[in-house]
Each structure stands twice: as C-alpha cells, then as structure tokens.
Backbone atoms as SQL, in Angstrom:
CREATE TABLE atoms (id INTEGER PRIMARY KEY, chain TEXT, resi INTEGER, resn TEXT, atom TEXT, x REAL, y REAL, z REAL);
INSERT INTO atoms VALUES
  (1, 'A', 1, 'MET', 'N', 152.912, 164.322, 45.678),
  (2, 'A', 1, 'MET', 'CA', 152.899, 165.567, 46.401),
  (3, 'A', 1, 'MET', 'C', 151.636, 166.348, 46.037),
  (4, 'A', 2, 'ARG', 'N', 151.132, 167.034, 46.971),
  (5, 'A', 2, 'ARG', 'CA', 149.894, 167.784, 46.791),
  (6, 'A', 2, 'ARG', 'C', 150.191, 169.153, 46.192),
  (7, 'A', 3, 'GLU', 'N', 149.403, 169.545, 45.207),
  (8, 'A', 3, 'GLU', 'CA', 149.658, 170.840, 44.582),
  (9, 'A', 3, 'GLU', 'C', 148.961, 171.941, 45.374),
  (10, 'A', 4, 'ALA', 'N', 149.571, 173.078, 45.397),
  (11, 'A', 4, 'ALA', 'CA', 149.049, 174.214, 46.152),
  (12, 'A', 4, 'ALA', 'C', 147.868, 174.825, 45.422),
  (13, 'A', 5, 'THR', 'N', 146.841, 175.123, 46.156),
  (14, 'A', 5, 'THR', 'CA', 145.679, 175.800, 45.586),
  (15, 'A', 5, 'THR', 'C', 145.416, 177.063, 46.378),
  (16, 'A', 6, 'SER', 'N', 144.668, 177.934, 45.781),
  (17, 'A', 6, 'SER', 'CA', 144.365, 179.194, 46.459),
  (18, 'A', 6, 'SER', 'C', 143.196, 179.044, 47.428),
  (19, 'A', 7, 'ARG', 'N', 142.436, 177.956, 47.271),
  (20, 'A', 7, 'ARG', 'CA', 141.284, 177.767, 48.151),
  (21, 'A', 7, 'ARG', 'C', 141.708, 177.071, 49.434),
  (22, 'A', 8, 'THR', 'N', 141.248, 177.564, 50.534),
  (23, 'A', 8, 'THR', 'CA', 141.511, 176.951, 51.828),
  (24, 'A', 8, 'THR', 'C', 140.254, 176.213, 52.262),
  (25, 'A', 9, 'PRO', 'N', 140.341, 175.358, 53.270),
  (26, 'A', 9, 'PRO', 'CA', 139.141, 174.663, 53.741),
  (27, 'A', 9, 'PRO', 'C', 138.067, 175.617, 54.261),
  (28, 'A', 10, 'PHE', 'N', 138.462, 176.837, 54.585),
  (29, 'A', 10, 'PHE', 'CA', 137.515, 177.788, 55.147),
  (30, 'A', 10, 'PHE', 'C', 136.998, 178.782, 54.119),
  (31, 'A', 11, 'ASP', 'N', 137.346, 178.591, 52.856),
  (32, 'A', 11, 'ASP', 'CA', 136.893, 179.486, 51.795),
  (33, 'A', 11, 'ASP', 'C', 135.437, 179.190, 51.486),
  (34, 'A', 12, 'LEU', 'N', 134.567, 180.108, 51.839),
  (35, 'A', 12, 'LEU', 'CA', 133.136, 179.897, 51.651),
  (36, 'A', 12, 'LEU', 'C', 132.583, 180.764, 50.528),
  (37, 'A', 13, 'THR', 'N', 133.427, 181.200, 49.638),
  (38, 'A', 13, 'THR', 'CA', 132.983, 182.084, 48.565),
  (39, 'A', 13, 'THR', 'C', 132.803, 181.352, 47.245),
  (40, 'A', 14, 'ASN', 'N', 132.698, 180.034, 47.272),
  (41, 'A', 14, 'ASN', 'CA', 132.635, 179.281, 46.020),
  (42, 'A', 14, 'ASN', 'C', 131.194, 179.012, 45.590),
  (43, 'A', 15, 'GLY', 'N', 130.413, 180.046, 45.454),
  (44, 'A', 15, 'GLY', 'CA', 129.070, 179.885, 44.921),
  (45, 'A', 15, 'GLY', 'C', 128.047, 179.517, 45.982),
  (46, 'A', 16, 'THR', 'N', 126.991, 178.821, 45.569),
  (47, 'A', 16, 'THR', 'CA', 125.878, 178.509, 46.462),
  (48, 'A', 16, 'THR', 'C', 126.275, 177.545, 47.560),
  (49, 'A', 17, 'THR', 'N', 127.232, 176.668, 47.295),
  (50, 'A', 17, 'THR', 'CA', 127.646, 175.717, 48.326),
  (51, 'A', 17, 'THR', 'C', 128.179, 176.458, 49.542),
  (52, 'A', 18, 'GLY', 'N', 128.947, 177.494, 49.296),
  (53, 'A', 18, 'GLY', 'CA', 129.496, 178.281, 50.394),
  (54, 'A', 18, 'GLY', 'C', 128.410, 178.952, 51.209),
  (55, 'A', 19, 'ARG', 'N', 127.405, 179.486, 50.525),
  (56, 'A', 19, 'ARG', 'CA', 126.315, 180.140, 51.248),
  (57, 'A', 19, 'ARG', 'C', 125.530, 179.128, 52.070),
  (58, 'A', 20, 'LYS', 'N', 125.284, 177.956, 51.504),
  (59, 'A', 20, 'LYS', 'CA', 124.561, 176.933, 52.253),
  (60, 'A', 20, 'LYS', 'C', 125.362, 176.502, 53.465),
  (61, 'A', 21, 'MET', 'N', 126.677, 176.371, 53.270),
  (62, 'A', 21, 'MET', 'CA', 127.516, 175.950, 54.383),
  (63, 'A', 21, 'MET', 'C', 127.497, 177.008, 55.481),
  (64, 'A', 22, 'MET', 'N', 127.567, 178.262, 55.099),
  (65, 'A', 22, 'MET', 'CA', 127.538, 179.327, 56.089),
  (66, 'A', 22, 'MET', 'C', 126.196, 179.326, 56.817),
  (67, 'A', 23, 'THR', 'N', 125.118, 179.096, 56.115),
  (68, 'A', 23, 'THR', 'CA', 123.808, 179.042, 56.740),
  (69, 'A', 23, 'THR', 'C', 123.732, 177.888, 57.728),
  (70, 'A', 24, 'LYS', 'N', 124.285, 176.750, 57.370),
  (71, 'A', 24, 'LYS', 'CA', 124.294, 175.607, 58.282),
  (72, 'A', 24, 'LYS', 'C', 125.109, 175.924, 59.521),
  (73, 'A', 25, 'LYS', 'N', 126.234, 176.588, 59.330),
  (74, 'A', 25, 'LYS', 'CA', 127.063, 176.941, 60.483),
  (75, 'A', 25, 'LYS', 'C', 126.322, 177.895, 61.410),
  (76, 'A', 26, 'LYS', 'N', 125.630, 178.853, 60.825),
  (77, 'A', 26, 'LYS', 'CA', 124.867, 179.793, 61.649),
  (78, 'A', 26, 'LYS', 'C', 123.746, 179.079, 62.394),
  (79, 'A', 27, 'LEU', 'N', 123.101, 178.139, 61.717),
  (80, 'A', 27, 'LEU', 'CA', 122.030, 177.383, 62.356),
  (81, 'A', 27, 'LEU', 'C', 122.571, 176.552, 63.516),
  (82, 'A', 28, 'ILE', 'N', 123.674, 175.883, 63.286),
  (83, 'A', 28, 'ILE', 'CA', 124.282, 175.072, 64.350),
  (84, 'A', 28, 'ILE', 'C', 124.694, 175.964, 65.513),
  (85, 'A', 29, 'LEU', 'N', 125.280, 177.100, 65.207),
  (86, 'A', 29, 'LEU', 'CA', 125.691, 178.030, 66.255),
  (87, 'A', 29, 'LEU', 'C', 124.488, 178.519, 67.060),
  (88, 'A', 30, 'ALA', 'N', 123.402, 178.828, 66.371),
  (89, 'A', 30, 'ALA', 'CA', 122.195, 179.293, 67.058),
  (90, 'A', 30, 'ALA', 'C', 121.607, 178.205, 67.945),
  (91, 'A', 31, 'VAL', 'N', 121.608, 176.974, 67.459),
  (92, 'A', 31, 'VAL', 'CA', 121.059, 175.865, 68.243),
  (93, 'A', 31, 'VAL', 'C', 121.922, 175.602, 69.472),
  (94, 'A', 32, 'LEU', 'N', 123.230, 175.700, 69.310),
  (95, 'A', 32, 'LEU', 'CA', 124.116, 175.420, 70.436),
  (96, 'A', 32, 'LEU', 'C', 124.140, 176.545, 71.467),
  (97, 'A', 33, 'THR', 'N', 124.012, 177.778, 71.033),
  (98, 'A', 33, 'THR', 'CA', 124.081, 178.892, 71.975),
  (99, 'A', 33, 'THR', 'C', 122.720, 179.332, 72.487),
  (100, 'A', 34, 'GLY', 'N', 121.644, 178.879, 71.878),
  (101, 'A', 34, 'GLY', 'CA', 120.304, 179.273, 72.294),
  (102, 'A', 34, 'GLY', 'C', 120.000, 178.996, 73.751),
  (103, 'A', 35, 'PRO', 'N', 120.212, 177.763, 74.223),
  (104, 'A', 35, 'PRO', 'CA', 119.901, 177.479, 75.629),
  (105, 'A', 35, 'PRO', 'C', 120.711, 178.319, 76.610),
  (106, 'A', 36, 'PHE', 'N', 121.954, 178.645, 76.254),
  (107, 'A', 36, 'PHE', 'CA', 122.766, 179.454, 77.154),
  (108, 'A', 36, 'PHE', 'C', 122.259, 180.887, 77.224),
  (109, 'A', 37, 'SER', 'N', 121.784, 181.397, 76.101),
  (110, 'A', 37, 'SER', 'CA', 121.256, 182.754, 76.128),
  (111, 'A', 37, 'SER', 'C', 119.936, 182.802, 76.892),
  (112, 'A', 38, 'LEU', 'N', 119.144, 181.742, 76.822),
  (113, 'A', 38, 'LEU', 'CA', 117.908, 181.695, 77.605),
  (114, 'A', 38, 'LEU', 'C', 118.212, 181.563, 79.086),
  (115, 'A', 39, 'ALA', 'N', 119.243, 180.807, 79.416),
  (116, 'A', 39, 'ALA', 'CA', 119.623, 180.657, 80.818),
  (117, 'A', 39, 'ALA', 'C', 120.086, 181.989, 81.389),
  (118, 'A', 40, 'ALA', 'N', 120.666, 182.812, 80.566),
  (119, 'A', 40, 'ALA', 'CA', 121.115, 184.119, 81.025),
  (120, 'A', 40, 'ALA', 'C', 119.939, 185.033, 81.343),
  (121, 'A', 41, 'CYS', 'N', 118.769, 184.742, 80.830),
  (122, 'A', 41, 'CYS', 'CA', 117.587, 185.569, 81.079),
  (123, 'A', 41, 'CYS', 'C', 116.957, 185.274, 82.435),
  (124, 'A', 42, 'THR', 'N', 117.317, 184.164, 83.050),
  (125, 'A', 42, 'THR', 'CA', 116.750, 183.841, 84.352),
  (126, 'A', 42, 'THR', 'C', 117.342, 184.770, 85.403),
  (127, 'A', 43, 'GLN', 'N', 116.816, 184.703, 86.592),
  (128, 'A', 43, 'GLN', 'CA', 117.271, 185.593, 87.648),
  (129, 'A', 43, 'GLN', 'C', 118.736, 185.318, 87.964),
  (130, 'A', 44, 'ALA', 'N', 119.535, 186.367, 87.961),
  (131, 'A', 44, 'ALA', 'CA', 120.966, 186.222, 88.196),
  (132, 'A', 44, 'ALA', 'C', 121.257, 186.028, 89.684),
  (133, 'A', 45, 'THR', 'N', 120.557, 186.765, 90.535),
  (134, 'A', 45, 'THR', 'CA', 120.788, 186.634, 91.967),
  (135, 'A', 45, 'THR', 'C', 119.597, 185.931, 92.600),
  (136, 'A', 46, 'PRO', 'N', 119.854, 185.039, 93.539),
  (137, 'A', 46, 'PRO', 'CA', 118.743, 184.340, 94.197),
  (138, 'A', 46, 'PRO', 'C', 117.957, 185.297, 95.090),
  (139, 'A', 47, 'ARG', 'N', 116.680, 185.008, 95.218),
  (140, 'A', 47, 'ARG', 'CA', 115.837, 185.823, 96.097),
  (141, 'A', 47, 'ARG', 'C', 116.244, 185.570, 97.544),
  (142, 'A', 48, 'SER', 'N', 116.166, 186.593, 98.355),
  (143, 'A', 48, 'SER', 'CA', 116.639, 186.509, 99.736),
  (144, 'A', 48, 'SER', 'C', 115.606, 185.847, 100.641),
  (145, 'A', 49, 'SER', 'N', 116.053, 185.508, 101.850),
  (146, 'A', 49, 'SER', 'CA', 115.128, 184.917, 102.817),
  (147, 'A', 49, 'SER', 'C', 114.094, 185.953, 103.260),
  (148, 'A', 50, 'GLU', 'N', 114.469, 187.246, 103.234),
  (149, 'A', 50, 'GLU', 'CA', 113.504, 188.296, 103.565),
  (150, 'A', 50, 'GLU', 'C', 112.387, 188.345, 102.523),
  (151, 'A', 51, 'TYR', 'N', 112.755, 188.178, 101.263),
  (152, 'A', 51, 'TYR', 'CA', 111.745, 188.150, 100.202),
  (153, 'A', 51, 'TYR', 'C', 110.782, 186.995, 100.444),
  (154, 'A', 52, 'PHE', 'N', 111.346, 185.823, 100.722),
  (155, 'A', 52, 'PHE', 'CA', 110.501, 184.649, 100.928),
  (156, 'A', 52, 'PHE', 'C', 109.683, 184.762, 102.204),
  (157, 'A', 53, 'ALA', 'N', 110.185, 185.486, 103.217),
  (158, 'A', 53, 'ALA', 'CA', 109.417, 185.681, 104.448),
  (159, 'A', 53, 'ALA', 'C', 108.141, 186.475, 104.162),
  (160, 'A', 54, 'GLU', 'N', 108.209, 187.376, 103.189),
  (161, 'A', 54, 'GLU', 'CA', 107.026, 188.155, 102.821),
  (162, 'A', 54, 'GLU', 'C', 106.152, 187.439, 101.799),
  (163, 'A', 55, 'HIS', 'N', 106.670, 186.416, 101.152),
  (164, 'A', 55, 'HIS', 'CA', 105.933, 185.649, 100.139),
  (165, 'A', 55, 'HIS', 'C', 106.009, 184.167, 100.506),
  (166, 'A', 56, 'LEU', 'N', 105.314, 183.799, 101.591),
  (167, 'A', 56, 'LEU', 'CA', 105.441, 182.440, 102.128),
  (168, 'A', 56, 'LEU', 'C', 104.916, 181.359, 101.186),
  (169, 'A', 57, 'GLU', 'N', 103.852, 181.625, 100.474),
  (170, 'A', 57, 'GLU', 'CA', 103.328, 180.602, 99.553),
  (171, 'A', 57, 'GLU', 'C', 104.340, 180.298, 98.458),
  (172, 'A', 58, 'GLU', 'N', 104.967, 181.337, 97.950),
  (173, 'A', 58, 'GLU', 'CA', 105.999, 181.140, 96.931),
  (174, 'A', 58, 'GLU', 'C', 107.190, 180.388, 97.520),
  (175, 'A', 59, 'ALA', 'N', 107.529, 180.700, 98.776),
  (176, 'A', 59, 'ALA', 'CA', 108.631, 180.004, 99.443),
  (177, 'A', 59, 'ALA', 'C', 108.317, 178.522, 99.604),
  (178, 'A', 60, 'ARG', 'N', 107.082, 178.211, 99.956),
  (179, 'A', 60, 'ARG', 'CA', 106.695, 176.804, 100.106),
  (180, 'A', 60, 'ARG', 'C', 106.756, 176.070, 98.763),
  (181, 'A', 61, 'GLN', 'N', 106.401, 176.758, 97.683),
  (182, 'A', 61, 'GLN', 'CA', 106.504, 176.145, 96.353),
  (183, 'A', 61, 'GLN', 'C', 107.962, 175.889, 95.979),
  (184, 'A', 62, 'VAL', 'N', 108.844, 176.821, 96.319),
  (185, 'A', 62, 'VAL', 'CA', 110.268, 176.642, 96.027),
  (186, 'A', 62, 'VAL', 'C', 110.827, 175.483, 96.841),
  (187, 'A', 63, 'VAL', 'N', 110.445, 175.393, 98.111),
  (188, 'A', 63, 'VAL', 'CA', 110.916, 174.289, 98.960),
  (189, 'A', 63, 'VAL', 'C', 110.444, 172.954, 98.399),
  (190, 'A', 64, 'ALA', 'N', 109.203, 172.899, 97.938),
  (191, 'A', 64, 'ALA', 'CA', 108.699, 171.665, 97.322),
  (192, 'A', 64, 'ALA', 'C', 109.491, 171.337, 96.060),
  (193, 'A', 65, 'GLY', 'N', 109.819, 172.350, 95.281),
  (194, 'A', 65, 'GLY', 'CA', 110.634, 172.136, 94.088),
  (195, 'A', 65, 'GLY', 'C', 112.035, 171.671, 94.434),
  (196, 'A', 66, 'CYS', 'N', 112.567, 172.161, 95.539),
  (197, 'A', 66, 'CYS', 'CA', 113.900, 171.721, 95.977),
  (198, 'A', 66, 'CYS', 'C', 113.870, 170.256, 96.387),
  (199, 'A', 67, 'ARG', 'N', 112.790, 169.847, 97.028),
  (200, 'A', 67, 'ARG', 'CA', 112.680, 168.444, 97.453),
  (201, 'A', 67, 'ARG', 'C', 112.588, 167.495, 96.271),
  (202, 'A', 68, 'ASP', 'N', 111.852, 167.895, 95.219),
  (203, 'A', 68, 'ASP', 'CA', 111.719, 166.984, 94.075),
  (204, 'A', 68, 'ASP', 'C', 112.806, 167.198, 93.024),
  (205, 'A', 69, 'GLY', 'N', 113.694, 168.173, 93.241),
  (206, 'A', 69, 'GLY', 'CA', 114.850, 168.341, 92.368),
  (207, 'A', 69, 'GLY', 'C', 114.671, 169.298, 91.205),
  (208, 'A', 70, 'THR', 'N', 113.527, 169.960, 91.099),
  (209, 'A', 70, 'THR', 'CA', 113.332, 170.884, 89.982),
  (210, 'A', 70, 'THR', 'C', 113.936, 172.257, 90.245),
  (211, 'A', 71, 'VAL', 'N', 114.196, 172.582, 91.512),
  (212, 'A', 71, 'VAL', 'CA', 114.819, 173.855, 91.876),
  (213, 'A', 71, 'VAL', 'C', 116.083, 173.535, 92.658),
  (214, 'A', 72, 'ARG', 'N', 117.149, 174.273, 92.339),
  (215, 'A', 72, 'ARG', 'CA', 118.408, 174.075, 93.060),
  (216, 'A', 72, 'ARG', 'C', 119.067, 175.419, 93.300),
  (217, 'A', 73, 'GLY', 'N', 120.028, 175.425, 94.167),
  (218, 'A', 73, 'GLY', 'CA', 120.806, 176.637, 94.391),
  (219, 'A', 73, 'GLY', 'C', 120.494, 177.304, 95.713),
  (220, 'A', 74, 'ASP', 'N', 120.918, 178.566, 95.794),
  (221, 'A', 74, 'ASP', 'CA', 120.774, 179.329, 97.032),
  (222, 'A', 74, 'ASP', 'C', 119.320, 179.623, 97.381),
  (223, 'A', 75, 'GLU', 'N', 118.459, 179.649, 96.375),
  (224, 'A', 75, 'GLU', 'CA', 117.047, 179.911, 96.665),
  (225, 'A', 75, 'GLU', 'C', 116.458, 178.824, 97.548),
  (226, 'A', 76, 'CYS', 'N', 116.949, 177.599, 97.416),
  (227, 'A', 76, 'CYS', 'CA', 116.446, 176.514, 98.267),
  (228, 'A', 76, 'CYS', 'C', 116.716, 176.826, 99.734),
  (229, 'A', 77, 'ALA', 'N', 117.941, 177.222, 100.033),
  (230, 'A', 77, 'ALA', 'CA', 118.298, 177.525, 101.418),
  (231, 'A', 77, 'ALA', 'C', 117.524, 178.740, 101.928),
  (232, 'A', 78, 'ASN', 'N', 117.412, 179.768, 101.105),
  (233, 'A', 78, 'ASN', 'CA', 116.705, 180.984, 101.528),
  (234, 'A', 78, 'ASN', 'C', 115.220, 180.728, 101.750),
  (235, 'A', 79, 'ALA', 'N', 114.602, 179.987, 100.845),
  (236, 'A', 79, 'ALA', 'CA', 113.173, 179.684, 100.997),
  (237, 'A', 79, 'ALA', 'C', 112.945, 178.784, 102.201),
  (238, 'A', 80, 'ASN', 'N', 113.810, 177.800, 102.379),
  (239, 'A', 80, 'ASN', 'CA', 113.677, 176.881, 103.510),
  (240, 'A', 80, 'ASN', 'C', 113.816, 177.634, 104.836),
  (241, 'A', 81, 'MET', 'N', 114.763, 178.554, 104.901),
  (242, 'A', 81, 'MET', 'CA', 114.957, 179.330, 106.125),
  (243, 'A', 81, 'MET', 'C', 113.719, 180.173, 106.428),
  (244, 'A', 82, 'ALA', 'N', 113.155, 180.800, 105.418),
  (245, 'A', 82, 'ALA', 'CA', 111.966, 181.637, 105.623),
  (246, 'A', 82, 'ALA', 'C', 110.777, 180.800, 106.079),
  (247, 'A', 83, 'VAL', 'N', 110.599, 179.627, 105.490),
  (248, 'A', 83, 'VAL', 'CA', 109.480, 178.754, 105.872),
  (249, 'A', 83, 'VAL', 'C', 109.672, 178.251, 107.297),
  (250, 'A', 84, 'GLU', 'N', 110.882, 177.835, 107.642),
  (251, 'A', 84, 'GLU', 'CA', 111.134, 177.339, 109.003),
  (252, 'A', 84, 'GLU', 'C', 110.914, 178.435, 110.041),
  (253, 'A', 85, 'GLU', 'N', 111.359, 179.659, 109.746),
  (254, 'A', 85, 'GLU', 'CA', 111.155, 180.762, 110.686),
  (255, 'A', 85, 'GLU', 'C', 109.670, 181.079, 110.849),
  (256, 'A', 86, 'ALA', 'N', 108.929, 181.074, 109.759),
  (257, 'A', 86, 'ALA', 'CA', 107.490, 181.351, 109.830),
  (258, 'A', 86, 'ALA', 'C', 106.773, 180.253, 110.610),
  (259, 'A', 87, 'ASP', 'N', 107.149, 179.002, 110.376),
  (260, 'A', 87, 'ASP', 'CA', 106.537, 177.897, 111.120),
  (261, 'A', 87, 'ASP', 'C', 106.879, 177.975, 112.605),
  (262, 'A', 88, 'ALA', 'N', 108.124, 178.354, 112.925),
  (263, 'A', 88, 'ALA', 'CA', 108.527, 178.479, 114.327),
  (264, 'A', 88, 'ALA', 'C', 107.752, 179.608, 115.015),
  (265, 'A', 89, 'LYS', 'N', 107.578, 180.725, 114.320),
  (266, 'A', 89, 'LYS', 'CA', 106.800, 181.832, 114.893),
  (267, 'A', 89, 'LYS', 'C', 105.358, 181.413, 115.139),
  (268, 'A', 90, 'GLU', 'N', 104.791, 180.660, 114.209),
  (269, 'A', 90, 'GLU', 'CA', 103.411, 180.186, 114.362),
  (270, 'A', 90, 'GLU', 'C', 103.300, 179.212, 115.536),
  (271, 'A', 91, 'ARG', 'N', 104.268, 178.307, 115.698),
  (272, 'A', 91, 'ARG', 'CA', 104.251, 177.367, 116.834),
  (273, 'A', 91, 'ARG', 'C', 104.373, 178.121, 118.156),
  (274, 'A', 92, 'PHE', 'N', 105.246, 179.114, 118.188),
  (275, 'A', 92, 'PHE', 'CA', 105.426, 179.899, 119.406),
  (276, 'A', 92, 'PHE', 'C', 104.157, 180.685, 119.737),
  (277, 'A', 93, 'ARG', 'N', 103.511, 181.240, 118.707),
  (278, 'A', 93, 'ARG', 'CA', 102.269, 181.981, 118.923),
  (279, 'A', 93, 'ARG', 'C', 101.198, 181.063, 119.506),
  (280, 'A', 94, 'ARG', 'N', 101.089, 179.831, 118.971),
  (281, 'A', 94, 'ARG', 'CA', 100.101, 178.879, 119.497),
  (282, 'A', 94, 'ARG', 'C', 100.470, 178.434, 120.911),
  (283, 'A', 95, 'PHE', 'N', 101.758, 178.301, 121.201),
  (284, 'A', 95, 'PHE', 'CA', 102.218, 177.896, 122.526),
  (285, 'A', 95, 'PHE', 'C', 101.825, 178.938, 123.572),
  (286, 'A', 96, 'ARG', 'N', 101.943, 180.185, 123.214),
  (287, 'A', 96, 'ARG', 'CA', 101.607, 181.263, 124.142),
  (288, 'A', 96, 'ARG', 'C', 100.115, 181.488, 124.221),
  (289, 'A', 97, 'GLY', 'N', 99.348, 180.879, 123.334),
  (290, 'A', 97, 'GLY', 'CA', 97.898, 180.984, 123.393),
  (291, 'A', 97, 'GLY', 'C', 97.337, 182.247, 122.782),
  (292, 'A', 98, 'ARG', 'N', 98.027, 182.825, 121.870),
  (293, 'A', 98, 'ARG', 'CA', 97.535, 184.068, 121.254),
  (294, 'A', 98, 'ARG', 'C', 97.149, 183.845, 119.846);
C-alpha cells in the first residue's frame, strides 16, 4: 500500500526543481499560445469589395494569392468581385469607344 504524503504531483515548491519546472511550463505555454496571439493581430474583418474597387492593384495581388493558396477567406471573393467589375467596366468603355 502506498503511504500518504503531503506533496502532490503539482507541488512546485520543492526548491530549484520546482522553479525550473514552472519555467519550463511557462515556456511551453508561451510557445503553444504564441501563434494564436499573433493570429489575433491580423485583420479581424475582411476588406470589402468597395475597398478593393478603390485599390485595384492590391485586389489583383489578393486574387493572385487566392489562386496560389496563400490567401483564403472572404477577402478572396471580395477582391475577385472588385477586379471582375473593374475589368467589365474597362471592356464596356472600350466597346463604346471612349
């Protein structure tokens, strides 16, 4: 039978070993949560198609990123819509001869 002790597996007050263990836990926690905190710093809401209509070069870069897989999400649809509308307006302008 196992004898009862006052120390639990989570007792980190047993000298330097406890401090080292706590430091390792903090390091592991920081490494695991770091990427999520950085992801939270990115834009929370996607840019609208109106934004991309005013920034066509940026929209074309986003569309290219969507094609090669580096960009995903609603920005792909919004940028694509803005580029298609701008291209359609340009084709119509050339069709009318202006």
